[in-house]
MIDOSE-1310 file (N, C-alpha, C; in nm, 2 decimals, decimal comma, always signed):
residues 255
mqak	-13,35/-3,05/-6,47/-13,34/-2,95/-6,36/-13,37/-2,99/-6,23; -13,51/-3,02/-6,23/-13,60/-3,03/-6,11/-13,55/-3,16/-6,05; -13,50/-3,25/-6,10/-13,44/-3,37/-6,06/-13,32/-3,33/-5,98; -13,25/-3,27/-6,04/-13,11/-3,21/-5,96/-13,15/-3,16/-5,83
vcnw	-13,25/-3,06/-5,84/-13,30/-2,97/-5,72/-13,34/-3,06/-5,62; -13,40/-3,19/-5,63/-13,47/-3,27/-5,54/-13,34/-3,34/-5,47; -13,23/-3,33/-5,53/-13,09/-3,37/-5,46/-13,03/-3,28/-5,36; -13,09/-3,15/-5,36/-13,02/-3,04/-5,30/-13,05/-3,07/-5,15
pela	-12,94/-3,02/-5,08/-12,98/-3,04/-4,93/-13,05/-2,93/-4,88; -13,13/-2,94/-4,77/-13,20/-2,83/-4,70/-13,10/-2,71/-4,66; -13,12/-2,60/-4,66/-13,04/-2,50/-4,61/-13,02/-2,52/-4,46; -13,15/-2,54/-4,38/-13,13/-2,56/-4,24/-13,04/-2,68/-4,20
qvyd	-13,03/-2,78/-4,28/-12,93/-2,90/-4,24/-12,80/-2,85/-4,27; -12,77/-2,75/-4,37/-12,63/-2,71/-4,41/-12,61/-2,60/-4,30; -12,68/-2,52/-4,24/-12,65/-2,44/-4,13/-12,61/-2,52/-4,00; -12,69/-2,63/-3,99/-12,62/-2,73/-3,88/-12,52/-2,79/-3,90
ellc	-12,46/-2,83/-4,02/-12,35/-2,88/-4,05/-12,22/-2,77/-4,03; -12,25/-2,66/-4,07/-12,16/-2,55/-4,07/-12,13/-2,49/-3,92; -12,25/-2,46/-3,88/-12,26/-2,38/-3,75/-12,22/-2,46/-3,61; -12,29/-2,58/-3,61/-12,30/-2,65/-3,49/-12,19/-2,78/-3,50
kkig	-12,16/-2,83/-3,60/-12,07/-2,94/-3,61/-11,94/-2,88/-3,65; -11,91/-2,79/-3,75/-11,79/-2,74/-3,78/-11,74/-2,62/-3,68; -11,82/-2,53/-3,63/-11,79/-2,43/-3,55/-11,80/-2,46/-3,40; -11,92/-2,54/-3,36/-11,93/-2,58/-3,24/-12,04/-2,52/-3,16
lakp	-12,13/-2,44/-3,23/-12,24/-2,38/-3,17/-12,33/-2,48/-3,10; -12,39/-2,44/-2,99/-12,49/-2,54/-2,94/-12,61/-2,55/-3,01; -12,71/-2,67/-3,00/-12,80/-2,68/-3,06/-12,91/-2,67/-2,96; -13,03/-2,62/-3,01/-13,08/-2,61/-3,16/-13,04/-2,47/-3,21
lsqh	-13,03/-2,43/-3,31/-12,96/-2,31/-3,36/-13,09/-2,22/-3,35; -13,22/-2,24/-3,31/-13,31/-2,15/-3,28/-13,30/-2,05/-3,17; -13,19/-2,09/-3,09/-13,18/-2,02/-2,97/-13,06/-1,90/-3,01; -13,01/-1,91/-3,11/-12,92/-1,81/-3,17/-12,98/-1,72/-3,26
gkll	-13,11/-1,63/-3,20/-13,18/-1,56/-3,29/-13,13/-1,43/-3,36; -13,02/-1,38/-3,31/-12,93/-1,26/-3,35/-12,86/-1,33/-3,50; -12,80/-1,44/-3,46/-12,72/-1,49/-3,57/-12,81/-1,53/-3,70; -12,94/-1,62/-3,66/-13,01/-1,65/-3,78/-13,06/-1,53/-3,83
dalk	-13,09/-1,42/-3,78/-13,15/-1,29/-3,83/-13,03/-1,24/-3,92; -12,91/-1,24/-3,88/-12,81/-1,20/-3,96/-12,78/-1,27/-4,10; -12,80/-1,41/-4,08/-12,78/-1,51/-4,19/-12,88/-1,48/-4,30; -13,00/-1,47/-4,23/-13,13/-1,44/-4,34/-13,10/-1,32/-4,42
tlvn	-13,06/-1,22/-4,34/-13,02/-1,08/-4,42/-12,91/-1,12/-4,53; -12,81/-1,19/-4,48/-12,69/-1,22/-4,57/-12,74/-1,31/-4,69; -12,80/-1,42/-4,68/-12,85/-1,51/-4,79/-12,94/-1,43/-4,84; -13,02/-1,35/-4,81/-13,11/-1,27/-4,90/-13,05/-1,18/-5,00
alsp	-12,92/-1,12/-4,96/-12,83/-1,04/-5,02/-12,76/-1,14/-5,14; -12,72/-1,25/-5,12/-12,66/-1,33/-5,18/-12,75/-1,43/-5,29; -12,86/-1,43/-5,24/-12,98/-1,49/-5,36/-13,10/-1,43/-5,33; -13,10/-1,31/-5,40/-13,22/-1,23/-5,39/-13,33/-1,30/-5,48
stkk	-13,48/-1,29/-5,42/-13,58/-1,35/-5,47/-13,68/-1,27/-5,48; -13,79/-1,32/-5,54/-13,92/-1,22/-5,53/-14,05/-1,34/-5,53; -14,16/-1,31/-5,51/-14,26/-1,39/-5,50/-14,39/-1,30/-5,54; -14,49/-1,37/-5,61/-14,62/-1,33/-5,65/-14,69/-1,29/-5,53
kdev	-14,79/-1,22/-5,55/-14,88/-1,17/-5,43/-14,94/-1,29/-5,37; -14,98/-1,37/-5,44/-15,10/-1,49/-5,42/-15,03/-1,63/-5,41; -14,88/-1,61/-5,41/-14,81/-1,75/-5,41/-14,73/-1,76/-5,30; -14,69/-1,90/-5,28/-14,59/-1,90/-5,16/-14,45/-1,91/-5,23
yryp	-14,43/-1,99/-5,34/-14,31/-2,00/-5,39/-14,23/-1,87/-5,43; -14,09/-1,88/-5,43/-14,02/-1,77/-5,45/-13,95/-1,79/-5,57; -13,93/-1,69/-5,65/-13,87/-1,69/-5,78/-13,73/-1,61/-5,75; -13,62/-1,68/-5,81/-13,48/-1,61/-5,82/-13,50/-1,47/-5,89
srtk	-13,44/-1,37/-5,84/-13,44/-1,23/-5,91/-13,38/-1,23/-6,05; -13,45/-1,16/-6,14/-13,41/-1,16/-6,27/-13,30/-1,03/-6,28; -13,32/-0,94/-6,19/-13,25/-0,80/-6,21/-13,12/-0,81/-6,11; -13,12/-0,88/-6,01/-13,00/-0,88/-5,94/-12,92/-0,99/-5,95
pili	-12,77/-0,98/-5,92/-12,69/-1,10/-5,94/-12,72/-1,18/-5,83; -12,71/-1,33/-5,86/-12,73/-1,43/-5,77/-12,61/-1,49/-5,75; -12,54/-1,51/-5,63/-12,41/-1,57/-5,60/-12,41/-1,71/-5,54; -12,54/-1,73/-5,47/-12,57/-1,87/-5,40/-12,71/-1,90/-5,47
qldw	-12,70/-2,02/-5,52/-12,85/-2,06/-5,59/-12,92/-2,14/-5,47; -13,05/-2,10/-5,47/-13,16/-2,15/-5,35/-13,27/-2,22/-5,46; -13,35/-2,30/-5,40/-13,48/-2,32/-5,45/-13,58/-2,34/-5,32; -13,68/-2,31/-5,37/-13,80/-2,30/-5,25/-13,93/-2,39/-5,28
iplg	-13,95/-2,48/-5,19/-14,05/-2,59/-5,20/-14,17/-2,55/-5,10; -14,29/-2,53/-5,16/-14,39/-2,48/-5,07/-14,44/-2,60/-4,97; -14,46/-2,56/-4,84/-14,49/-2,66/-4,76/-14,65/-2,70/-4,74; -14,73/-2,59/-4,80/-14,86/-2,60/-4,78/-14,91/-2,51/-4,88
igtd	-15,05/-2,48/-4,88/-15,13/-2,39/-4,99/-15,17/-2,27/-4,90; -15,16/-2,16/-4,99/-15,20/-2,04/-4,92/-15,08/-1,94/-4,90; -15,10/-1,80/-4,87/-14,98/-1,70/-4,86/-14,95/-1,71/-4,73; -14,99/-1,78/-4,63/-14,93/-1,78/-4,50/-14,82/-1,90/-4,49
srnr	-14,83/-1,98/-4,59/-14,75/-2,10/-4,57/-14,60/-2,07/-4,61; -14,51/-2,18/-4,56/-14,38/-2,14/-4,56/-14,30/-2,23/-4,67; -14,19/-2,20/-4,70/-14,11/-2,29/-4,79/-14,00/-2,36/-4,72; -13,97/-2,47/-4,78/-13,85/-2,54/-4,74/-13,75/-2,51/-4,85
vlin	-13,65/-2,44/-4,78/-13,55/-2,38/-4,87/-13,43/-2,49/-4,88; -13,39/-2,51/-5,02/-13,28/-2,60/-5,07/-13,17/-2,50/-5,10; -13,05/-2,57/-5,10/-12,92/-2,49/-5,15/-12,84/-2,59/-5,25; -12,79/-2,50/-5,37/-12,72/-2,60/-5,46/-12,59/-2,63/-5,36
pahi	-12,57/-2,77/-5,38/-12,45/-2,82/-5,29/-12,31/-2,77/-5,35; -12,31/-2,73/-5,48/-12,18/-2,67/-5,52/-12,15/-2,54/-5,46; -12,26/-2,46/-5,39/-12,24/-2,33/-5,34/-12,21/-2,32/-5,16; -12,19/-2,46/-5,12/-12,18/-2,45/-4,98/-12,07/-2,40/-4,94
tllw	-11,95/-2,43/-5,00/-11,83/-2,36/-4,96/-11,84/-2,22/-4,97; -11,91/-2,17/-5,08/-11,91/-2,00/-5,09/-12,00/-1,97/-4,97; -12,11/-2,04/-4,93/-12,19/-1,99/-4,81/-12,10/-1,98/-4,68; -12,00/-2,10/-4,65/-11,93/-2,09/-4,56/-11,82/-1,97/-4,54
nail	-11,79/-1,93/-4,66/-11,69/-1,80/-4,67/-11,75/-1,68/-4,64; -11,90/-1,68/-4,70/-11,96/-1,57/-4,67/-12,01/-1,54/-4,53; -12,03/-1,66/-4,46/-12,06/-1,64/-4,33/-11,93/-1,58/-4,24; -11,83/-1,62/-4,28/-11,71/-1,57/-4,24/-11,67/-1,43/-4,26
lqgm	-11,69/-1,41/-4,39/-11,68/-1,25/-4,44/-11,78/-1,18/-4,36; -11,89/-1,19/-4,34/-12,00/-1,12/-4,27/-11,95/-1,11/-4,13; -11,90/-1,20/-4,07/-11,85/-1,18/-3,93/-11,72/-1,08/-3,92; -11,64/-1,08/-4,03/-11,53/-0,99/-4,05/-11,59/-0,85/-4,08
fgep	-11,65/-0,83/-4,18/-11,67/-0,69/-4,25/-11,81/-0,65/-4,22; -11,91/-0,74/-4,18/-12,04/-0,70/-4,15/-12,15/-0,69/-4,25; -12,13/-0,57/-4,34/-12,23/-0,53/-4,43/-12,26/-0,64/-4,54; -12,37/-0,69/-4,56/-12,39/-0,79/-4,67/-12,37/-0,75/-4,81
klva	-12,41/-0,64/-4,83/-12,35/-0,57/-4,97/-12,23/-0,57/-5,02; -12,11/-0,55/-4,88/-11,98/-0,56/-4,90/-11,94/-0,70/-4,92; -12,00/-0,79/-4,84/-11,98/-0,93/-4,86/-11,99/-0,97/-4,99; -12,11/-0,94/-5,04/-12,15/-0,97/-5,18/-12,04/-0,95/-5,28
dllk	-11,99/-0,81/-5,26/-11,89/-0,76/-5,36/-11,76/-0,82/-5,34; -11,75/-0,88/-5,23/-11,60/-0,95/-5,19/-11,61/-1,10/-5,23; -11,71/-1,16/-5,26/-11,74/-1,28/-5,31/-11,72/-1,30/-5,46; -11,74/-1,20/-5,52/-11,73/-1,21/-5,67/-11,59/-1,24/-5,72
pkan	-11,60/-1,35/-5,83/-11,46/-1,38/-5,86/-11,35/-1,29/-5,89; -11,38/-1,17/-5,96/-11,28/-1,05/-5,98/-11,28/-0,96/-5,89; -11,32/-0,97/-5,77/-11,30/-0,87/-5,66/-11,17/-0,84/-5,62; -11,16/-0,71/-5,61/-11,01/-0,65/-5,54/-11,03/-0,67/-5,40
rqpl	-11,00/-0,76/-5,31/-11,01/-0,80/-5,19/-10,92/-0,70/-5,10; -10,80/-0,70/-5,18/-10,67/-0,67/-5,10/-10,67/-0,52/-5,03; -10,72/-0,43/-5,06/-10,75/-0,30/-5,00/-10,81/-0,31/-4,86; -10,92/-0,38/-4,83/-10,98/-0,41/-4,72/-10,89/-0,50/-4,62
vdwa	-10,82/-0,62/-4,68/-10,74/-0,70/-4,62/-10,62/-0,62/-4,57; -10,56/-0,54/-4,64/-10,44/-0,45/-4,57/-10,49/-0,38/-4,46; -10,63/-0,30/-4,48/-10,64/-0,23/-4,36/-10,67/-0,31/-4,23; -10,74/-0,43/-4,26/-10,79/-0,51/-4,15/-10,64/-0,57/-4,07
kqlf	-10,55/-0,59/-4,16/-10,39/-0,65/-4,12/-10,35/-0,52/-4,02; -10,34/-0,42/-4,05/-10,32/-0,30/-3,99/-10,38/-0,28/-3,87; -10,50/-0,28/-3,85/-10,58/-0,29/-3,75/-10,57/-0,40/-3,65; -10,56/-0,51/-3,69/-10,54/-0,63/-3,62/-10,38/-0,66/-3,56
lerq	-10,30/-0,63/-3,64/-10,17/-0,69/-3,62/-10,07/-0,57/-3,58; -10,13/-0,46/-3,60/-10,02/-0,33/-3,57/-10,07/-0,24/-3,47; -10,21/-0,24/-3,46/-10,27/-0,12/-3,36/-10,35/-0,20/-3,26; -10,38/-0,30/-3,26/-10,45/-0,38/-3,16/-10,40/-0,48/-3,10
slag	-10,43/-0,51/-2,97/-10,38/-0,63/-2,89/-10,49/-0,74/-2,88; -10,49/-0,83/-2,99/-10,60/-0,91/-2,98/-10,58/-1,02/-2,85; -10,46/-1,03/-2,81/-10,44/-1,13/-2,71/-10,55/-1,12/-2,60; -10,56/-0,99/-2,55/-10,69/-0,97/-2,45/-10,83/-0,99/-2,48
lgll	-10,84/-1,00/-2,62/-10,99/-1,03/-2,66/-11,01/-1,19/-2,68; -10,88/-1,28/-2,68/-10,90/-1,40/-2,73/-10,90/-1,44/-2,86; -10,87/-1,34/-2,95/-10,89/-1,36/-3,09/-10,77/-1,36/-3,16; -10,65/-1,37/-3,11/-10,52/-1,39/-3,20/-10,50/-1,54/-3,21
rqel	-10,55/-1,59/-3,33/-10,54/-1,71/-3,34/-10,46/-1,74/-3,47; -10,39/-1,84/-3,51/-10,32/-1,88/-3,65/-10,42/-1,85/-3,76; -10,54/-1,91/-3,71/-10,65/-1,93/-3,82/-10,68/-1,76/-3,90; -10,68/-1,66/-3,79/-10,69/-1,53/-3,83/-10,57/-1,50/-3,93
vvfl	-10,46/-1,51/-3,92/-10,34/-1,47/-3,99/-10,35/-1,53/-4,12; -10,40/-1,67/-4,12/-10,41/-1,76/-4,27/-10,53/-1,70/-4,33; -10,64/-1,66/-4,25/-10,75/-1,61/-4,31/-10,73/-1,50/-4,39; -10,68/-1,40/-4,34/-10,63/-1,26/-4,41/-10,52/-1,29/-4,52
erlp	-10,44/-1,39/-4,51/-10,37/-1,40/-4,61/-10,40/-1,49/-4,72; -10,51/-1,56/-4,72/-10,56/-1,63/-4,85/-10,69/-1,55/-4,90; -10,77/-1,46/-4,82/-10,88/-1,39/-4,87/-10,84/-1,32/-5,01; -10,72/-1,25/-5,03/-10,70/-1,18/-5,15/-10,69/-1,28/-5,29
vadl	-10,65/-1,40/-5,27/-10,58/-1,49/-5,37/-10,71/-1,62/-5,38; -10,77/-1,64/-5,28/-10,84/-1,74/-5,30/-10,95/-1,75/-5,37; -10,99/-1,87/-5,45/-11,13/-1,90/-5,52/-11,22/-1,94/-5,40; -11,31/-1,84/-5,37/-11,38/-1,86/-5,25/-11,51/-1,96/-5,29
reeq	-11,52/-2,01/-5,42/-11,61/-2,11/-5,46/-11,55/-2,25/-5,42; -11,42/-2,27/-5,42/-11,37/-2,39/-5,41/-11,28/-2,41/-5,27; -11,25/-2,30/-5,23/-11,15/-2,31/-5,11/-11,22/-2,26/-4,97; -11,22/-2,35/-4,89/-11,30/-2,30/-4,73/-11,19/-2,22/-4,65
lpnp	-11,21/-2,10/-4,65/-11,10/-2,04/-4,55/-11,13/-2,07/-4,41; -11,03/-2,06/-4,33/-11,03/-2,11/-4,19/-11,08/-2,02/-4,12; -11,18/-2,07/-4,00/-11,26/-2,00/-3,91/-11,16/-1,91/-3,81; -11,16/-1,79/-3,82/-11,08/-1,69/-3,73/-11,15/-1,67/-3,61
fadt	-11,27/-1,72/-3,57/-11,35/-1,67/-3,47/-11,35/-1,78/-3,36; -11,27/-1,88/-3,36/-11,29/-2,00/-3,24/-11,43/-2,06/-3,25; -11,49/-2,08/-3,15/-11,62/-2,13/-3,13/-11,74/-2,03/-3,12; -11,71/-1,92/-3,18/-11,84/-1,83/-3,17/-11,83/-1,75/-3,31
lpqm	-11,94/-1,68/-3,33/-11,93/-1,56/-3,43/-11,98/-1,44/-3,40; -11,92/-1,33/-3,46/-11,96/-1,21/-3,42/-12,10/-1,16/-3,46; -12,15/-1,24/-3,54/-12,30/-1,22/-3,59/-12,40/-1,25/-3,44; -12,36/-1,32/-3,36/-12,42/-1,36/-3,25/-12,43/-1,22/-3,15
glgh	-12,35/-1,13/-3,15/-12,36/-1,02/-3,08/-12,33/-1,03/-2,94; -12,23/-1,12/-2,92/-12,21/-1,15/-2,78/-12,07/-1,06/-2,72; -12,10/-1,01/-2,60/-11,98/-0,95/-2,55/-11,93/-0,81/-2,62; -11,81/-0,82/-2,66/-11,75/-0,72/-2,73/-11,77/-0,72/-2,88
lhgn	-11,82/-0,83/-2,93/-11,86/-0,85/-3,07/-11,98/-0,80/-3,12; -11,99/-0,69/-3,15/-12,13/-0,63/-3,19/-12,14/-0,63/-3,33; -12,16/-0,76/-3,39/-12,21/-0,75/-3,53/-12,09/-0,81/-3,61; -11,99/-0,74/-3,61/-11,88/-0,77/-3,69/-11,72/-0,71/-3,64
llks	-11,64/-0,80/-3,65/-11,54/-0,79/-3,57/-11,44/-0,65/-3,61; -11,43/-0,62/-3,73/-11,36/-0,51/-3,75/-11,42/-0,37/-3,71; -11,53/-0,37/-3,70/-11,61/-0,25/-3,64/-11,59/-0,25/-3,49; -11,59/-0,35/-3,41/-11,57/-0,38/-3,29/-11,43/-0,33/-3,22
laaq	-11,33/-0,38/-3,32/-11,19/-0,35/-3,29/-11,17/-0,20/-3,31; -11,24/-0,15/-3,42/-11,20/+0,01/-3,44/-11,26/+0,09/-3,33; -11,37/+0,03/-3,29/-11,45/+0,13/-3,19/-11,38/+0,10/-3,04; -11,29/+0,01/-3,03/-11,22/+0,00/-2,89/-11,11/+0,10/-2,88
taal	-11,05/+0,16/-3,01/-10,94/+0,24/-3,01/-11,00/+0,39/-2,92; -10,90/+0,40/-2,83/-10,93/+0,53/-2,73/-10,97/+0,64/-2,81; -10,92/+0,69/-2,91/-10,95/+0,81/-3,01/-10,93/+0,75/-3,14; -11,03/+0,73/-3,21/-11,03/+0,69/-3,35/-10,95/+0,78/-3,44
slgd	-10,88/+0,75/-3,53/-10,82/+0,83/-3,63/-10,92/+0,88/-3,72; -10,91/+0,97/-3,80/-11,03/+1,00/-3,90/-11,03/+0,88/-4,01; -10,91/+0,82/-4,05/-10,92/+0,72/-4,13/-10,99/+0,60/-4,07; -10,95/+0,57/-3,95/-11,04/+0,45/-3,89/-11,18/+0,48/-3,87
smma	-11,23/+0,58/-3,84/-11,35/+0,65/-3,82/-11,43/+0,61/-3,97; -11,39/+0,67/-4,07/-11,45/+0,64/-4,18/-11,46/+0,51/-4,23; -11,36/+0,42/-4,18/-11,38/+0,28/-4,23/-11,48/+0,22/-4,14; -11,47/+0,27/-4,01/-11,57/+0,21/-3,93/-11,71/+0,23/-3,98
hyls	-11,74/+0,35/-4,01/-11,86/+0,38/-4,09/-11,89/+0,31/-4,20; -11,80/+0,32/-4,29/-11,81/+0,22/-4,41/-11,85/+0,05/-4,40; -11,78/+0,01/-4,29/-11,82/-0,11/-4,27/-11,94/-0,13/-4,19; -12,00/-0,03/-4,12/-12,13/-0,03/-4,05/-12,24/-0,01/-4,15
gdle	-12,20/+0,01/-4,28/-12,31/+0,04/-4,39/-12,36/+0,17/-4,37; -12,28/+0,28/-4,32/-12,32/+0,41/-4,32/-12,23/+0,48/-4,40; -12,28/+0,46/-4,54/-12,20/+0,54/-4,64/-12,19/+0,68/-4,64; -12,29/+0,75/-4,59/-12,31/+0,88/-4,59/-12,20/+0,92/-4,50
qayk	-12,20/+0,88/-4,36/-12,09/+0,92/-4,28/-11,97/+0,89/-4,32; -11,95/+0,80/-4,38/-11,80/+0,74/-4,42/-11,76/+0,85/-4,51; -11,85/+0,88/-4,62/-11,81/+1,00/-4,72/-11,78/+1,11/-4,64; -11,85/+1,16/-4,55/-11,83/+1,31/-4,48/-11,68/+1,28/-4,44
qace	-11,65/+1,18/-4,37/-11,51/+1,14/-4,30/-11,41/+1,15/-4,41; -11,44/+1,08/-4,52/-11,34/+1,07/-4,64/-11,33/+1,21/-4,70; -11,41/+1,30/-4,69/-11,39/+1,43/-4,75/-11,29/+1,51/-4,67; -11,30/+1,48/-4,56/-11,21/+1,56/-4,46/-11,07/+1,51/-4,44
lqse	-11,04/+1,40/-4,49/-10,93/+1,30/-4,48/-10,81/+1,37/-4,56; -10,71/+1,40/-4,51/-10,59/+1,41/-4,59/-10,46/+1,33/-4,51; -10,38/+1,25/-4,61/-10,28/+1,16/-4,54/-10,19/+1,15/-4,63; -10,06/+1,12/-4,59/-9,95/+1,08/-4,68/-9,94/+0,92/-4,70
sdll	-10,04/+0,85/-4,63/-10,05/+0,74/-4,65/-10,11/+0,68/-4,79; -10,06/+0,61/-4,87/-10,11/+0,57/-5,01/-10,23/+0,47/-4,97; -10,20/+0,39/-4,88/-10,33/+0,30/-4,83/-10,43/+0,35/-4,81; -10,42/+0,45/-4,71/-10,54/+0,54/-4,63/-10,61/+0,61/-4,76
mryr	-10,53/+0,67/-4,83/-10,61/+0,75/-4,96/-10,66/+0,67/-5,07; -10,63/+0,54/-5,08/-10,69/+0,43/-5,16/-10,87/+0,39/-5,09; -10,82/+0,38/-4,95/-10,97/+0,36/-4,89/-11,06/+0,48/-4,90; -11,01/+0,60/-4,89/-11,08/+0,74/-4,92/-11,14/+0,73/-5,04
dlvi	-11,05/+0,69/-5,16/-11,11/+0,71/-5,29/-11,22/+0,60/-5,30; -11,20/+0,48/-5,24/-11,31/+0,37/-5,26/-11,45/+0,43/-5,20; -11,43/+0,49/-5,06/-11,56/+0,54/-5,01/-11,61/+0,65/-5,10; -11,54/+0,74/-5,15/-11,58/+0,85/-5,23/-11,65/+0,79/-5,36
heye	-11,58/+0,69/-5,42/-11,65/+0,67/-5,53/-11,76/+0,58/-5,51; -11,79/+0,48/-5,41/-11,91/+0,42/-5,39/-12,03/+0,50/-5,35; -12,01/+0,62/-5,29/-12,10/+0,71/-5,23/-12,15/+0,80/-5,36; -12,07/+0,83/-5,45/-12,10/+0,92/-5,57/-12,17/+0,81/-5,65
eakd	-12,14/+0,70/-5,68/-12,19/+0,59/-5,75/-12,36/+0,57/-5,69; -12,37/+0,56/-5,56/-12,51/+0,54/-5,49/-12,59/+0,66/-5,53; -12,53/+0,79/-5,51/-12,59/+0,91/-5,51/-12,64/+0,94/-5,66; -12,55/+0,89/-5,76/-12,60/+0,90/-5,91/-12,73/+0,81/-5,92
fyel	-12,71/+0,67/-5,87/-12,83/+0,59/-5,88/-12,95/+0,63/-5,84; -12,95/+0,71/-5,72/-13,07/+0,77/-5,65/-13,13/+0,89/-5,72; -13,04/+0,96/-5,76/-13,07/+1,08/-5,85/-13,15/+1,02/-5,99; -13,10/+0,93/-6,04/-13,16/+0,86/-6,16/-13,31/+0,81/-6,14
lrsl	-13,34/+0,72/-6,01/-13,45/+0,68/-5,99/-13,55/+0,79/-5,95; -13,51/+0,92/-5,89/-13,58/+1,03/-5,86/-13,65/+1,10/-5,98; -13,55/+1,10/-6,09/-13,59/+1,16/-6,22/-13,67/+1,08/-6,28; -13,66/+0,93/-6,26/-13,78/+0,84/-6,35/-13,89/+0,84/-6,29
rkk	-13,90/+0,89/-6,15/-14,03/+0,89/-6,07/-14,10/+1,00/-6,12; -14,04/+1,11/-6,16/-14,11/+1,25/-6,19/-14,16/+1,24/-6,34; -14,12/+1,14/-6,43/-14,16/+1,16/-6,55/-14,31/+1,07/-6,56
């Protein structure tokens, strides 16, 4: 296994290939601080790890699912040293798709759920299509690209470990926080609507990671739209699941 790991590329080099050569971002990547912070949060969600108090090396988590396999090689001795991070080359395509999904949907936990092989991506894709193509003028944002249409068509059915989705963002990424793109595209577009419908407000909170506010909106939502009610049920289910887990942890702490 160690021999195989030695042949893995560095994560920094992979970022350079994907972000600079493939998307066209200016070098060095260190100038894109917001983007790198967003990617660090994303990779931590996709490849959770731990480390012992007096060690530099990180260990893959044994309790959380790992979608992208990394390995860490200490560059020195002592707790202040850093690691050289390597990535399994078989997971580079998945990383590319994860970066695009983060730009589209934002929340790393949601991205991780969408990357799973049996994930039901259709409900969120349907809402995205409705927001993009039926109620928003993307021409004014410079975002109406054929790649966006293909991205949404392929997302529900693609094997995200094998198929690289097209980049719908031209020569930038929403994670960079530039202009009207504050972190993720769907949240930005929903916020541009002069008066958000209750359903759009619910989804905007959901995509921002504010599950509690999304739940409050969901509880008030009544609609004849089957699609919107599916989103409502999704939000309520996730909130109740998170609440049950929190109550379980609290009860265990009391014992």
